[in-house]
C-alpha positions in Angstrom: -8.4 59.2 28.0 -11.6 61.1 27.4 -13.7 61.8 30.4 -17.3 60.9 29.7 -20.3 61.8 31.9 -21.6 58.3 32.9 -25.1 59.7 33.0 -24.9 60.3 29.2 -24.1 56.6 28.6 -26.7 53.8 28.0 -26.5 51.4 30.9 -26.4 47.7 29.9 -25.5 45.8 33.1 -24.3 46.2 36.6 -22.0 43.4 38.0 -22.8 43.0 41.7 -25.6 45.3 42.4 -25.9 43.9 46.0 -24.3 46.9 47.6 -23.7 50.6 47.2 -20.0 50.4 46.5 -19.9 51.7 42.9 -20.1 48.2 41.3 -18.5 47.5 37.9 -20.9 48.5 35.1 -21.2 48.0 31.3 -22.4 50.9 29.2 -22.7 51.8 25.5 -21.6 55.3 24.5 -23.5 56.0 21.2 -21.6 59.3 20.8 -18.2 57.7 21.0 -16.1 56.6 17.9 -17.0 53.0 16.9 -13.7 51.7 18.3 -14.5 53.0 21.8 -18.3 52.6 22.0 -18.4 49.9 24.7 -17.4 51.2 28.2 -16.6 49.1 31.3 -16.3 50.9 34.6 -15.0 49.6 37.9 -15.6 50.5 41.5 -12.3 52.5 41.6 -13.4 55.0 38.9 -11.4 53.5 36.1 -12.8 52.6 32.7 -12.0 50.6 29.6 -13.3 51.5 26.2 -13.4 49.1 23.3 -15.3 48.3 20.1 -18.3 46.1 20.0 -16.2 43.6 18.0 -13.6 43.5 20.8 -16.3 43.1 23.4 -17.9 40.3 21.4 -14.5 38.5 21.3 -14.2 38.9 25.0 -17.6 37.3 25.5 -16.8 34.5 23.1 -13.6 33.7 25.1 -15.5 33.7 28.4 -18.2 31.4 27.0 -15.4 29.0 25.8 -14.1 28.9 29.4 -10.8 30.7 28.7 -11.5 33.1 31.6 -12.7 30.6 34.2 -9.4 30.6 36.2 -9.3 34.4 36.3 -11.6 34.8 39.3 -9.5 32.5 41.4 -6.1 33.9 40.4 
């Protein structure tokens, strides 16, 4: 895994934002290869990198309700 300085990424969204716990965040890394340009970070310091197409597929699945049960699992 490549370590990327989060300050060099373009922030898109923060998921929570009601605290100071290091909330999960969504970034775009314009300097990354196309297949790793979308970056999701969590409050444990981990990250997932994926292509914009993979992220769009994830969003489509969420909109279709396929992830609705995940939050209660």
